[in-house]
N, CA, C and O atoms as CSV, one atom per row, in Angstrom:
chain,resi,resn,atom,element,x,y,z
A,1,MET,N,N,102.034,-73.058,187.912
A,1,MET,CA,C,101.247,-73.233,186.699
A,1,MET,C,C,100.522,-71.947,186.338
A,1,MET,O,O,100.171,-71.153,187.211
A,2,HIS,N,N,100.307,-71.753,185.067
A,2,HIS,CA,C,99.561,-70.600,184.581
A,2,HIS,C,C,98.079,-70.816,184.863
A,2,HIS,O,O,97.618,-71.957,184.881
A,3,ILE,N,N,97.327,-69.745,185.083
A,3,ILE,CA,C,95.909,-69.842,185.461
A,3,ILE,C,C,95.087,-70.578,184.399
A,3,ILE,O,O,94.262,-71.421,184.751
A,4,SER,N,N,95.286,-70.284,183.119
A,4,SER,CA,C,94.497,-70.945,182.068
A,4,SER,C,C,94.825,-72.438,181.992
A,4,SER,O,O,93.943,-73.241,181.686
A,5,VAL,N,N,96.050,-72.818,182.258
A,5,VAL,CA,C,96.425,-74.228,182.276
A,5,VAL,C,C,95.733,-74.935,183.438
A,5,VAL,O,O,95.275,-76.070,183.300
A,6,GLU,N,N,95.661,-74.262,184.576
A,6,GLU,CA,C,94.984,-74.836,185.740
A,6,GLU,C,C,93.499,-75.050,185.468
A,6,GLU,O,O,92.943,-76.078,185.854
A,7,LYS,N,N,92.854,-74.094,184.809
A,7,LYS,CA,C,91.436,-74.237,184.463
A,7,LYS,C,C,91.249,-75.395,183.496
A,7,LYS,O,O,90.299,-76.166,183.638
A,8,GLY,N,N,92.123,-75.531,182.531
A,8,GLY,CA,C,92.037,-76.620,181.576
A,8,GLY,C,C,92.249,-77.967,182.231
A,8,GLY,O,O,91.563,-78.935,181.900
A,9,LEU,N,N,93.173,-78.040,183.142
A,9,LEU,CA,C,93.443,-79.278,183.861
A,9,LEU,C,C,92.233,-79.682,184.700
A,9,LEU,O,O,91.879,-80.860,184.754
A,10,GLU,N,N,91.602,-78.717,185.348
A,10,GLU,CA,C,90.408,-78.990,186.144
A,10,GLU,C,C,89.286,-79.537,185.257
A,10,GLU,O,O,88.582,-80.460,185.667
A,11,ALA,N,N,89.106,-78.999,184.072
A,11,ALA,CA,C,88.074,-79.470,183.154
A,11,ALA,C,C,88.346,-80.909,182.717
A,11,ALA,O,O,87.420,-81.717,182.637
A,12,VAL,N,N,89.593,-81.231,182.437
A,12,VAL,CA,C,89.959,-82.590,182.038
A,12,VAL,C,C,89.714,-83.570,183.179
A,12,VAL,O,O,89.193,-84.665,182.963
A,13,GLU,N,N,90.086,-83.179,184.387
A,13,GLU,CA,C,89.851,-84.039,185.545
A,13,GLU,C,C,88.358,-84.279,185.765
A,13,GLU,O,O,87.948,-85.407,186.040
A,14,ASN,N,N,87.549,-83.238,185.647
A,14,ASN,CA,C,86.107,-83.375,185.816
A,14,ASN,C,C,85.505,-84.273,184.741
A,14,ASN,O,O,84.612,-85.068,185.034
A,15,ALA,N,N,85.968,-84.161,183.529
A,15,ALA,CA,C,85.450,-85.001,182.443
A,15,ALA,C,C,85.793,-86.470,182.675
A,15,ALA,O,O,85.017,-87.352,182.310
A,16,ALA,N,N,86.928,-86.732,183.270
A,16,ALA,CA,C,87.357,-88.110,183.503
A,16,ALA,C,C,86.536,-88.797,184.587
A,16,ALA,O,O,86.331,-90.010,184.526
A,17,VAL,N,N,86.063,-88.047,185.577
A,17,VAL,CA,C,85.353,-88.667,186.692
A,17,VAL,C,C,83.831,-88.526,186.608
A,17,VAL,O,O,83.117,-89.166,187.379
A,18,SER,N,N,83.320,-87.701,185.689
A,18,SER,CA,C,81.884,-87.431,185.607
A,18,SER,C,C,81.173,-88.409,184.677
A,18,SER,O,O,81.731,-88.834,183.665
A,19,ASP,N,N,79.936,-88.761,185.029
A,19,ASP,CA,C,79.111,-89.609,184.164
A,19,ASP,C,C,78.309,-88.778,183.154
A,19,ASP,O,O,77.686,-89.344,182.256
A,20,LEU,N,N,78.316,-87.462,183.286
A,20,LEU,CA,C,77.541,-86.591,182.407
A,20,LEU,C,C,78.255,-86.428,181.063
A,20,LEU,O,O,79.481,-86.492,180.974
A,21,SER,N,N,77.450,-86.216,180.026
A,21,SER,CA,C,78.003,-86.034,178.689
A,21,SER,C,C,77.174,-85.010,177.928
A,21,SER,O,O,75.971,-84.896,178.160
A,22,ASN,N,N,77.790,-84.276,177.038
A,22,ASN,CA,C,77.065,-83.339,176.193
A,22,ASN,C,C,76.989,-83.872,174.756
A,22,ASN,O,O,76.823,-83.096,173.815
A,23,GLY,N,N,77.108,-85.174,174.593
A,23,GLY,CA,C,77.087,-85.783,173.267
A,23,GLY,C,C,75.823,-85.510,172.484
A,23,GLY,O,O,75.884,-85.250,171.283
A,24,PHE,N,N,74.667,-85.564,173.149
A,24,PHE,CA,C,73.399,-85.317,172.455
A,24,PHE,C,C,73.348,-83.898,171.896
A,24,PHE,O,O,72.961,-83.689,170.746
A,25,VAL,N,N,73.738,-82.933,172.710
A,25,VAL,CA,C,73.731,-81.536,172.277
A,25,VAL,C,C,74.685,-81.335,171.112
A,25,VAL,O,O,74.349,-80.638,170.154
A,26,GLU,N,N,75.861,-81.930,171.177
A,26,GLU,CA,C,76.833,-81.813,170.095
A,26,GLU,C,C,76.290,-82.428,168.807
A,26,GLU,O,O,76.514,-81.892,167.722
A,27,GLY,N,N,75.580,-83.548,168.919
A,27,GLY,CA,C,75.001,-84.183,167.739
A,27,GLY,C,C,73.955,-83.315,167.067
A,27,GLY,O,O,73.925,-83.206,165.841
A,28,VAL,N,N,73.096,-82.697,167.868
A,28,VAL,CA,C,72.063,-81.810,167.326
A,28,VAL,C,C,72.709,-80.595,166.675
A,28,VAL,O,O,72.300,-80.177,165.592
A,29,ASN,N,N,73.708,-80.035,167.325
A,29,ASN,CA,C,74.414,-78.882,166.779
A,29,ASN,C,C,75.103,-79.242,165.465
A,29,ASN,O,O,75.079,-78.454,164.520
A,30,ASN,N,N,75.712,-80.418,165.398
A,30,ASN,CA,C,76.373,-80.870,164.176
A,30,ASN,C,C,75.367,-81.012,163.035
A,30,ASN,O,O,75.648,-80.613,161.904
A,31,LYS,N,N,74.185,-81.585,163.331
A,31,LYS,CA,C,73.158,-81.752,162.296
A,31,LYS,C,C,72.702,-80.393,161.775
A,31,LYS,O,O,72.576,-80.202,160.566
A,32,LEU,N,N,72.459,-79.466,162.665
A,32,LEU,CA,C,72.024,-78.132,162.256
A,32,LEU,C,C,73.055,-77.465,161.355
A,32,LEU,O,O,72.705,-76.897,160.321
A,33,LYS,N,N,74.311,-77.531,161.741
A,33,LYS,CA,C,75.361,-76.908,160.932
A,33,LYS,C,C,75.499,-77.582,159.572
A,33,LYS,O,O,75.743,-76.908,158.571
A,34,MET,N,N,75.347,-78.906,159.524
A,34,MET,CA,C,75.440,-79.623,158.254
A,34,MET,C,C,74.305,-79.203,157.319
A,34,MET,O,O,74.535,-78.950,156.136
A,35,VAL,N,N,73.091,-79.130,157.843
A,35,VAL,CA,C,71.947,-78.727,157.024
A,35,VAL,C,C,72.127,-77.306,156.524
A,35,VAL,O,O,71.847,-77.018,155.360
A,36,LYS,N,N,72.587,-76.422,157.381
A,36,LYS,CA,C,72.801,-75.037,156.965
A,36,LYS,C,C,73.836,-74.949,155.846
A,36,LYS,O,O,73.661,-74.186,154.897
A,37,ARG,N,N,74.922,-75.734,155.956
A,37,ARG,CA,C,75.955,-75.719,154.911
A,37,ARG,C,C,75.420,-76.240,153.587
A,37,ARG,O,O,75.677,-75.646,152.540
A,38,THR,N,N,74.676,-77.346,153.619
A,38,THR,CA,C,74.219,-77.951,152.373
A,38,THR,C,C,73.120,-77.139,151.702
A,38,THR,O,O,72.948,-77.221,150.486
A,39,MET,N,N,72.378,-76.360,152.471
A,39,MET,CA,C,71.251,-75.629,151.902
A,39,MET,C,C,71.545,-74.146,151.708
A,39,MET,O,O,70.666,-73.397,151.282
A,40,TYR,N,N,72.753,-73.714,152.009
A,40,TYR,CA,C,73.093,-72.296,151.904
A,40,TYR,C,C,72.824,-71.778,150.496
A,40,TYR,O,O,73.354,-72.312,149.522
A,41,GLY,N,N,72.005,-70.740,150.390
A,41,GLY,CA,C,71.724,-70.093,149.118
A,41,GLY,C,C,70.782,-70.851,148.218
A,41,GLY,O,O,70.537,-70.406,147.096
A,42,ARG,N,N,70.236,-71.984,148.654
A,42,ARG,CA,C,69.406,-72.801,147.779
A,42,ARG,C,C,67.929,-72.782,148.135
A,42,ARG,O,O,67.105,-73.260,147.355
A,43,CYS,N,N,67.579,-72.244,149.287
A,43,CYS,CA,C,66.177,-72.304,149.686
A,43,CYS,C,C,65.831,-71.172,150.626
A,43,CYS,O,O,66.698,-70.453,151.123
A,44,GLY,N,N,64.543,-71.037,150.853
A,44,GLY,CA,C,64.069,-70.044,151.798
A,44,GLY,C,C,63.965,-70.639,153.190
A,44,GLY,O,O,64.265,-71.810,153.419
A,45,GLN,N,N,63.532,-69.800,154.103
A,45,GLN,CA,C,63.443,-70.235,155.498
A,45,GLN,C,C,62.394,-71.326,155.685
A,45,GLN,O,O,62.582,-72.214,156.516
A,46,LYS,N,N,61.300,-71.281,154.935
A,46,LYS,CA,C,60.243,-72.286,155.093
A,46,LYS,C,C,60.760,-73.687,154.756
A,46,LYS,O,O,60.492,-74.631,155.498
A,47,LEU,N,N,61.487,-73.837,153.662
A,47,LEU,CA,C,62.028,-75.141,153.276
A,47,LEU,C,C,63.092,-75.603,154.270
A,47,LEU,O,O,63.152,-76.782,154.616
A,48,MET,N,N,63.918,-74.685,154.721
A,48,MET,CA,C,64.955,-75.061,155.677
A,48,MET,C,C,64.336,-75.525,157.002
A,48,MET,O,O,64.798,-76.499,157.597
A,49,THR,N,N,63.295,-74.830,157.458
A,49,THR,CA,C,62.605,-75.238,158.683
A,49,THR,C,C,62.021,-76.633,158.514
A,49,THR,O,O,62.111,-77.457,159.423
A,50,GLY,N,N,61.423,-76.903,157.360
A,50,GLY,CA,C,60.869,-78.223,157.099
A,50,GLY,C,C,61.939,-79.300,157.103
A,50,GLY,O,O,61.704,-80.404,157.595
A,51,LYS,N,N,63.106,-78.997,156.564
A,51,LYS,CA,C,64.184,-79.976,156.532
A,51,LYS,C,C,64.705,-80.272,157.930
A,51,LYS,O,O,65.031,-81.418,158.241
A,52,LEU,N,N,64.788,-79.252,158.776
A,52,LEU,CA,C,65.262,-79.461,160.139
A,52,LEU,C,C,64.259,-80.247,160.971
A,52,LEU,O,O,64.653,-80.955,161.898
A,53,MET,N,N,62.977,-80.137,160.660
A,53,MET,CA,C,61.953,-80.830,161.427
A,53,MET,C,C,61.629,-82.194,160.828
A,53,MET,O,O,60.812,-82.926,161.387
A,54,TYR,N,N,62.237,-82.547,159.725
A,54,TYR,CA,C,61.966,-83.816,159.061
A,54,TYR,C,C,62.366,-84.990,159.941
A,54,TYR,O,O,63.470,-85.019,160.484
A,55,ASP,N,N,61.464,-85.958,160.079
A,55,ASP,CA,C,61.728,-87.169,160.853
A,55,ASP,C,C,61.707,-88.351,159.893
A,55,ASP,O,O,60.630,-88.718,159.421
A,56,PRO,N,N,62.851,-88.965,159.581
A,56,PRO,CA,C,62.883,-90.060,158.606
A,56,PRO,C,C,62.130,-91.298,159.080
A,56,PRO,O,O,61.810,-92.168,158.270
A,57,HIS,N,N,61.843,-91.392,160.371
A,57,HIS,CA,C,61.135,-92.561,160.890
A,57,HIS,C,C,59.620,-92.384,160.854
A,57,HIS,O,O,58.876,-93.321,161.140
A,58,LEU,N,N,59.165,-91.180,160.503
A,58,LEU,CA,C,57.736,-90.892,160.456
A,58,LEU,C,C,57.144,-91.525,159.201
A,58,LEU,O,O,57.616,-91.266,158.094
A,59,LYS,N,N,56.115,-92.353,159.367
A,59,LYS,CA,C,55.439,-92.989,158.242
A,59,LYS,C,C,54.317,-92.098,157.738
A,59,LYS,O,O,53.416,-91.738,158.495
A,60,THR,N,N,54.370,-91.741,156.456
A,60,THR,CA,C,53.307,-90.918,155.876
A,60,THR,C,C,52.645,-91.699,154.762
A,60,THR,O,O,53.309,-92.332,153.941
A,61,GLY,N,N,51.316,-91.643,154.749
A,61,GLY,CA,C,50.514,-92.280,153.696
A,61,GLY,C,C,50.784,-93.682,153.512
A,61,GLY,O,O,50.172,-94.322,152.657
């Protein structure tokens, strides 16, 4: 087997037997990229920071 194929096979085997997941990190990364795409060229850094920190479950007033 080629070395890169062996490394890939090892990663697949580890993913199959491990209880660990990087789903949370992937979700946060996906949200960040989506916000950046939708706001590209439309706002400054202050508005973008506010949008990333926005919590829809937070009750105001």
